[in-house]
N, C-alpha and C positions, 0 to 999 in steps of 0.2 A: 658174158665173157669180158666185156669192158670193165665192169665193176670188179671182176675177179682179177683181171690184170692190174687194175689200180691198187688192189689190196696187196698183190705180190710186190708191186713197186714200192709200196709203203713199207712192207716188211724188210725190203732190202735197202732202206735209206742208210746212207753212209755219212760219215762226218763231212764229206765233201759236197753233199747235196746243196743246191742253192736255195735261198729263201723263196725265189719264184717257183721252183719246182715243188717246194713244200706246200705253198699255197694251193698249188694245183691238186694236190692229193689230200689237203686239209679237210677237217670234218665240220668247220663252222660254215653256216649258210652264207653264200654271197662272196666269201673271201677269195675264191678262186678267180673271180672276175676282175680283181684288182691287178692281175698280171696279164689281162687281155691286151692285144695289140690295138684294139679299137678305143680311141680316146673317149668317145661319148659313153662307152660302157664302163670305163674306169671311173669317170666323173659321177655317173648315175649311182653305181654301186658304192662308191666311196661316200657320197652324200647319204645314201640309205643306211649304211653301217654307222656313220657318225650320228645321224638323227636317232637311230635306234639306241645307241649308247647313251645319248643325252636323255632320252625318255626313261631309259632304265635307271640312270643315276637319279633323275628327278623323283621317280616313284620310290626309289630305294632309300633316299636320304632326305631330300628337301620336303617332299609331300608328307613325311612322317610327322612334321611339326605342326601341320595344319589341323585346326579343330573342326568339329562338326556342329551343326545347329540342331539343338534338341529342345523339346517342350517338356518342362518339368511341372508337375502338379504338386503344389505346396499346400498342405493342410494347416490352416491358421485358426486360432481362437476368435470367436465372433467379436469379443470386446475390443479387438484392435481396430475396428472400423466404427464409424458413427451410425447411429440410427438415421435413416434417410430424412431429408427435408420433405415435409408434406405441405403442399400448397392447395388451398381450398378456394375455389371461385364459385360464387353463387350465379345461377342462371338469371336471377332477378337483378337487374342492373340499377334499378332506381325504385325508391318508395313511390307507390302510386299516389300517395297523398301529396307528393311534391310535383311529379310529372307523370302524365298518362301517355305512354308511348303509343298505344293502339289508337287513341283518339287523335293524337298529333299526326300520326302517319296518314290516316285517312283525310284529315283536314288539309295536309300539305300536298299529298299525292293527287287529290282531286280538286285542289285549289278552291276550297270552300271559303268564301269571303266572309261568311257570317261569324267565323271564329277569328277573333283578334287576340293575338298573344303579345304580352309586353316583352320588353327587351330581356328581362331576366329569364322568362320562360323560353324564349327563343334560344338563349344561350344553353339552357338545359338540353334542348333538342339537338343543337349542334354538337354538344359534347357526346350525346348518346349515339350519334351517327358513327362515332369512332369505335364503339363496342358492340352495337347491334349487328345482326347478320348483314354482310356487306351489300347484298342485292337490294336491301330496302331503300337506301338513300343514295346509292352510288350514282344514279342518273338524275338525281333531284337536288337542287340547291335550296337550302332553307333561306327564304327571303327575309333578310334582316338588314335594316338600314345601317346598322353598325355591327358588321360581322365580328363574331367572337374570335379573338386571337388564339392561335393554337396553344400557346403557353398557359392559357387559362383553363384548358380542358381538364387537366389533372385535378385542380382544386375544385372545379365544378363537380366532377365525378365523385369526389370525396363527400361533397355536401349532399348529393342526392342518393348515395349508396345506402344500402341497409347497414346500420352500424354493427361493428364487430360484436359488441356485447349483446346485441339482439339476435345475431345469427348463430354465434357459438355459445351454447348454454352451459355445457358441462365437459370437463376435461379430466382424464385420469391417465397418468403415466407411471409405469413401474408400480402399479397397485396403489398409488397415492393420488388423491384428488389435488389438482393444481389449479391455479388461477389462469383461466384462458386468456385474459387480457395481457398477462405478462409473457405467456408462452407463445402466443401467436403475434407475429409482426406483419405490418402492412407490406405488400409486394405489388409493384406496378408491373403488370403483365400485358401481353397482347390481348387478353380477355377482360381487361379492366382492373378494378380494385379487388385484390385477393388478399388472403392471409396465410402466412407460412409458419410452420412449426419447425424448429431445429435448424434454421439457417445459420451460417457463420456470422459472426459480428460484421456489421456493415463496414467498419474500418479495416477489417481483415480481408474482406472480399473485394471491395471496390477501391480502385486507385484514386478516385476523386476526393477521398478523405485525407489525401496526403499522408498515407500510411508509409512509414519507413520500412522498406523490405528487410532491413537488418533486424527489426524488432521480431522477437519470437512469437509466433501465434500458437494457440493451444493445439491446433491440428492442421495438417495439410496432407493431401493424398500421397505426395512423394516421400514424406518422412514419417507420417503417422502422428500419433499423439506424443507430445513432448514430456508428458508426465504419466504416472500410473493412477492419477486421481480419477474417481468415478464422476465427481461433479465438475464437468468441463463443458465447454461449448466448441463444437456441437456435441450433444450428449452421446455417450457410447451406446452401442447396440448390445442388448442382452437377450438370451434365447427364452422362448416360452410366451404363451398368451398372457400370462400375468405381468410380464415385463414389457408389454407393448403400449400402444397409444389408443385410448378410447375417447371418442368425441361424439357428443350429441349436438346435432345441428337443427336449426329452427328457421321457419319462414312463415310469415303471416299470409293467409289466403287472400287478404285484401291487397297485398302487394304483387301477387302473381300476375305476370304479363306473358301472353302467348304470341305476341307480335315480335318483340325484340329478338328473342333467341329461339323461337319455335315451340313445338309441342311438348318437349321433354323438360319438365321443371324439376329443380333440385340443385345439385352441386357437381362441379367438375373437380376431380382430385388428380393432382400431378405429383407422383413420387419421384424424387430426383436426388442426386448427391448434394450435400450441404454447401459445396463450393461452386455450384452452378446457378446462374441467374434463371429464375423460373420462367418458362415460356410454355403456354398451353399447346402451341403448335408442335412441340416436341413429344406430345402424347399425353393422354389422360384416360381415366375411366369415370363413369358417372355413378353418383349416388342419388337415386330417385327419392322423391318424398315418400314418407311412410315406409321406408325400407331400412333394413339392418344389414350392412355390408361387412363381411369379414375378409380381410386382406392378409394372405400369407406371403411373406417377403423372403426372397432368396437372393443374396448378394452374388454378383459375378465380377471377379477381378482378373485382370490380365496385365502382364508386365512384359514389355519388349526391351531387352537389354542390348540388342545387336543393331537396331536400326535408328538409334538416336540421331536426330537431325537429318535423317535420310528418308525414312518413311513415317516418322513420328516425332513429336516435340515434347520437351519438358519446359518448365518455367525458366530454366537457365538458357535454353536454346532459342526460345521465342518469347518476347515480351508483348503484352497486350496494352492497349491504350487506356482501357477502363477497368481492367481486372488485375489484381495483384498476382494471381496464379493463372497458369495456362490450362485450358481444357478445350476440346474441339468445339463443343457447343457454345462456350463463351466466345470463342474466336468467331464462330459463325454469327453470333448475335451482333458483334461489332461490325462484321463484314456486311451483314444485312442492312444495318443503319447507314453505312457508307454508300451502299448500292442505291438505296432509296434517295438519299440526299443528292447523289450525282444525277439521278434521273429527274427528280421533282424539285430540287432546290430547297427541300425541307425534309423533315423526318416526322414519323408518327410520334405522338406524345409519349408512348410507352417505350420507345427505343432509347438505348443508351446514347447520350450526346453531351456535348459541352454546353455551358450556360448560354453562350452566344449563338448557338446553332438555332436556326429558324425551325419552329414547330409548325407542321402543316395545319391549315384551317380546314373547315368543312368543304370549301370550294376545291381543295386539293385532294379530296378523298378518292376520286376516280383515278388519278395518277398514281397514288400510293397503292391502290388495289391492283392495278395493272402491272406495276413494277414488282410488287411482291409475288405475283403469279408467275413472272418470268425469271425470278432469281435462281431457282434451282434447275432451270432447263437451259441456261446460258453458260457457256464455257468462258466467256469473256471476263467475268468477274474475278476469276482465279488469277489472271495476269493484270487486269486493269486496276484492281484495288490491292494487289499484292497481299491477298488474304492468307494464302499458304496455310489453310486450316487443316493440317494433317491430324490424324488421331493422336491422342495423348499417349506417351510411352507407358504410362501407367493409368489404367482405366478402372473405374468402379461404377457398376450399374446395379440397379435393383430390379429384379424380375418379380412381378406380382401375380398372384393367383387369387381371384376374387370369387366369392359366393354370396348370395343374398337371400333374405327372407323378409317376411312382413315384420314391421316394427310396431308392436301394439303398445305404444306409449301411453294411451289413455288408460289401459288397465294397470300400467305401472303406477301412474299418478293416483289411481283409485286405491291400489294396494297400500300406498303410503299415506292415504287420506289427505292428499295434496289437492287443493282447489285448482284444477287445470284451467278452467274457463276464467277464473278470477286473475290468476297469475299470468297466463299466456292465452289471452283471448284470440280466437280465430287463427290458431297456429297449427301447422303441420310439421312433424319432426322426423328426423332420420338419425341413424347412428352408424358410425364407422369404427371398426376395430382393426388396427394394424399391428402385426407382430412377426417375429422371426421363428421359424420352425426348427432350425438346427443350431447347435452350439458351436459350429465351426463354418468356415467357408473355404473354397478352393481358389488359390491364386495360380493361374497358369502363366508360367514364366518361360519366355523364349530367350535362350542364351547359348553362348558358345560352350562346347564341352571339349576339353583337351583329350587327345587320344591316349588310351592307356598303354603302358609299356608292354611290348610283346615278350613272350617267353622265347628261350633259345630255339626250340623246335619250330615255333611260328616264324622266327627270323630266317631260319634255314629254308623253310618251305617257301617263304616269300622270295628270297634270293634266287632259289632254284627256278621258281615259276617265272620270275621276271627275265632271267637269263635265257630260259628256253623260249619265252614269248617274243622277246625283242631281237635276240641275236642267234637263236637256235644253237646255244652252247650249253655245256655242262661244266662242272668244276674240273673234271678231268680234261676237257677240251682246252680250258684256259691253262692248266698246268702243263699240258703237252706243248702248247705254243711257247710258254715261258721256258720250258726245258730245252726246246730246239734252239731258241734265240740264245740262251745261256751257253749252250753247247757250241754254237757257232762263234760266239764272242770269245770264249775261253779256249776254243779249239781243243775240246776234250776228246 
């Protein structure tokens, strides 16, 4: 009955009805409470209606200009990125004709006095403590009346290492035989003296060469190649097994040592971007002796366009001390060096450092090992050293899939009528073949996407939905209120 009476009252509205009376019989939710005699009721419903109107206007007009975050998969030709850098580290760290690690270990660990080493031989052993398995010499100091300075370790390791021309016998790239000595450059890694194919020029990669950042390099990750030439550095990637890298590796059985690096002899292979400092701690796979390993490479690229300097860095937003360009791994390489120096007062010979920085001697080995073990489990280094090593806003990684078989190199030499024993006496060989399987790669881009313009029917639907949701009104309800107000003002 009450609703029926209200309806009748509404039907009998005259031009003399008050605005207060109209609100009492109005159709919009909450509006009748604005005429209540209770102050708290007026305030509450007034604020509720105003808030609802604000939200309605926001979603109707302001929110329309906001963009959404989308991930776009962009298919790009393979030649736009470089062939990866390939770093090869032998498990054999010294020629046995120069220093016998196994004998030296037993003589030192058991303190056998009948073996007397001269100063030079002791310096070899001290240098090898930096690259052999840490547990061997971490708790033992090599007794040397004149301890070898840490800055001398690098040159000593070069002198006792297996020479590059003896280890890398044959190289073929893009179906052309190439000079291995020219294509592989020396790399100083946490695993000792290694050799890398297709690294960026040192003056382009490392800041210590006083490279002017304004000088244009042939390639960088953020801008790509600066020309369409095929013969550039780093070399472009091309698809197919024929356009990959083929390398034959060699090691003499007389140099094999099962004490320094353990039971698995052969080589460690690290595939990484050409603009990153090689570190075996970042991952590797093995190529055992007498094996033929095939490596299929799949590039993975991601680009973050919305979180620059928030959740990722570019070379423009963060500058490194030792590298011209920014990458997360290069940043961590620097941070690692600072962390060890802070704890031990020196750095490992292989870490990036300034010329005046002290390099740890063999007596500091234990401190370095303990500090390295705590680096990734402590949160303090993030603030203490201001590393801020966020991911790169543009990342390029190389995923590898390996398979292996026996490498019957003896039959190959026999087939060519080549004298294996005369040319390579007491040698064991391995081969590695790296190539791309696809002629394209996918770049996953995270970016803002502007909202598309709505059609007229979509706009009408949105307006009606927002009005009904926030203020419980329709278009006719609004027209009715405007009509009544206009009627009262004009006294129609």
